[in-house]
C-alpha positions in Angstrom: 64.4 -3.1 23.0 67.6 -1.0 22.9 67.8 2.2 25.0 67.6 4.3 21.9 64.3 2.7 20.8 62.4 3.6 24.0 59.2 5.4 23.4 59.3 8.8 25.2 56.5 11.2 26.1 57.3 14.8 27.3 54.5 16.0 29.6 54.1 19.8 29.7 51.5 21.1 32.2 50.4 24.6 31.3 48.0 27.1 32.8 47.6 30.5 31.0 51.1 30.2 29.4 50.5 32.1 26.2 53.8 33.7 25.3 55.8 30.8 26.8 54.2 27.5 25.7 55.0 27.9 22.0 58.7 28.6 22.6 58.8 25.7 25.1 57.4 23.2 22.6 59.6 24.4 19.8 62.7 24.2 22.1 61.8 20.6 23.0 61.3 19.6 19.4 64.6 21.1 18.3 66.6 19.6 21.3 65.6 16.0 21.5 64.5 14.0 18.5 61.9 11.2 18.3 59.8 12.2 21.3 56.1 13.0 21.6 55.1 16.3 23.3 51.8 16.4 25.2 50.7 19.8 26.6 48.1 19.5 29.4 46.1 22.7 29.0 44.8 23.0 32.6 41.7 25.1 32.0 43.6 28.1 30.5 41.6 31.2 29.6 44.1 32.4 27.0 45.6 31.0 23.8 47.8 28.3 25.4 46.2 25.4 23.6 46.3 27.1 20.2 50.0 28.1 20.6 51.0 24.6 21.7 49.3 23.1 18.6 50.8 25.6 16.3 54.3 24.8 17.7 53.8 21.1 17.0 52.6 19.7 20.3 49.7 17.5 21.1 47.1 19.0 23.5 44.8 17.6 26.1 42.5 20.4 27.4 41.0 19.9 30.9 37.5 21.5 31.3 38.6 23.8 34.0 41.7 24.5 36.2 42.4 21.4 38.2 45.9 22.3 39.5 49.4 21.1 38.7 49.0 17.7 40.3 45.9 16.7 38.2 47.4 18.1 35.1 50.6 16.0 35.5 48.7 12.9 36.4 46.6 13.3 33.2 50.0 13.1 31.4 50.9 10.0 33.3 47.6 8.4 32.4 48.1 9.2 28.8 51.6 7.7 28.9 50.3 4.6 30.6 47.4 4.1 28.1 49.7 4.6 25.1 52.5 2.4 26.5 55.3 4.9 26.7 58.6 3.6 28.2 59.7 7.0 29.5 57.8 10.1 30.6 59.5 13.5 31.1 57.9 16.3 33.0 58.9 19.9 32.0 57.1 23.1 32.9 55.3 25.2 30.2 56.7 28.5 31.5 60.1 28.2 29.8 62.0 28.0 33.1 63.3 24.5 32.4 66.1 24.4 29.8 65.2 21.7 27.3 68.9 21.3 26.4 69.1 19.1 29.6 66.5 16.7 28.4 68.9 14.1 27.1 70.9 14.3 30.3 68.0 13.6 32.7 66.6 10.9 30.4 70.0 9.1 30.2 69.8 7.2 33.5 66.3 6.0 32.7 67.4 4.8 29.2 70.3 2.9 30.8 68.1 1.4 33.5 70.2 3.1 36.2 67.2 4.9 37.7 63.5 4.8 38.0 63.1 8.5 38.5 65.5 11.4 37.8 65.2 14.9 39.3 66.8 17.9 37.6 68.4 20.0 40.3 69.2 23.7 40.5 71.3 23.2 43.6 73.4 20.2 43.0 76.2 22.3 41.5 76.9 26.0 41.6 75.7 27.6 38.4 74.6 31.0 37.1 71.1 29.7 36.6 67.9 31.0 38.2 67.4 29.6 41.7 64.1 31.2 42.8 63.4 33.7 45.6 65.0 33.6 49.0 61.7 32.6 50.7 61.2 29.7 48.3 64.8 28.6 48.8 64.1 28.5 52.6 61.0 26.3 51.9 63.1 24.0 49.6 65.7 23.7 52.3 63.0 22.6 54.8 61.8 19.9 52.5 65.3 18.7 51.9 65.7 17.9 55.6 62.1 16.6 56.1 62.4 14.1 53.3 65.9 13.1 54.4 64.7 12.5 58.0 61.6 10.5 56.9 63.1 8.4 54.1 66.8 8.7 54.2 66.8 10.1 50.7 68.6 13.5 50.2 67.4 15.4 47.2 68.7 19.0 47.1 65.9 20.3 44.9 62.7 18.4 46.0 60.4 21.0 44.5 61.9 20.8 41.0 59.3 19.8 38.4 61.9 18.9 35.8 61.9 15.1 36.0 62.1 11.8 34.1 60.4 8.5 34.9 60.4 4.9 33.7 57.4 2.6 33.2 57.3 1.6 36.9 56.9 5.3 37.9 54.4 6.0 35.1 52.2 3.2 36.4 52.5 4.4 40.0 51.7 8.0 39.3 48.9 7.3 36.8 47.1 5.7 39.7 47.8 8.5 42.3 49.7 11.7 42.1 49.6 14.5 44.8 47.3 17.4 44.0 48.7 20.6 45.3 52.5 21.3 45.3 53.1 17.7 44.4 56.8 17.5 43.8 58.1 16.8 47.4 55.4 14.3 48.2 56.0 12.5 44.9 59.6 11.9 46.0 58.3 10.2 49.1 55.8 8.1 47.2 58.5 7.0 44.8 60.9 6.1 47.6 58.2 4.1 49.4 57.6 2.2 46.2 61.3 1.2 46.1 62.3 3.6 43.3 65.9 4.3 42.4 65.9 8.1 42.6 68.8 10.0 40.9 69.4 13.8 41.0 71.4 15.5 38.3 72.4 19.1 37.9 70.5 21.4 35.5 70.2 25.1 34.8 66.9 26.8 35.1 65.8 30.2 33.9 63.4 33.0 35.0 60.1 32.9 33.2 59.9 35.3 30.2 56.2 36.0 30.2 53.2 35.8 32.6 53.5 35.0 36.3 53.6 32.0 38.5 50.3 30.4 39.3 51.4 30.0 43.0 52.8 33.5 43.6 50.1 34.4 46.0 50.6 31.4 48.3 52.5 32.1 51.4 55.6 30.0 52.0 54.4 29.0 55.5 51.1 27.8 54.0 53.0 25.8 51.3 55.3 24.2 53.8 52.5 23.3 56.2 50.2 21.8 53.6 52.9 19.7 52.0 54.4 18.6 55.3 51.0 17.4 56.6 50.4 15.5 53.3 53.7 13.8 53.6 53.3 12.9 57.3 49.8 11.6 56.7 51.0 9.5 53.8 53.8 8.0 55.9 51.4 7.2 58.8 49.1 5.4 56.4 52.0 3.4 54.9 53.0 2.3 58.4 49.5 1.2 59.1 49.4 -0.7 55.8 46.6 1.4 54.3 46.4 1.9 50.6 
């Protein structure tokens, strides 16, 4: 199979994203050809599912809100079941610029990476880089992951990512539940993944509000740090 023939699924987790999800699906369709778009409607109470379908996306609706980790894992399980070669994760809030899809898929197509992370911080751009408190949390995870694994990813909380079949299989079996992105990097590294980070530009959301805006940064940092440390301890003990 040539790189151009690889079967690609774009996974779009979405919770109450009416006003954003339709534009996101349309932008993906107009930007990269020959891909399937799967919106994981994570128990939304609004018209997210209807807007996604009207825009041309496929939709899997979860019975109630399970959280970002479960929504993304549902996408991996769909990709695994339907034998996709590449999965791309992109948020449903419009913050990820779909014009970078080809760029982050490139190393996967060329078999130069198992996992690609789209980064806001790899290069200085005029794009949206989140609040100061969140940037402080991101900086903490940069150092934590580097100390524990030797991998230095400058934007470990980015949810704009691409994965090959090896990673699809890994994450269809287990994907972290809350605030999963930093822990997923550790899981991938421990599985021997080649992780590549590429610069992208992100945008502020145009409608709605973040589902995690009420979580304190300290709580977020503590919860994810404990999850990563517990996982590393279990790995050292040889536990599954």
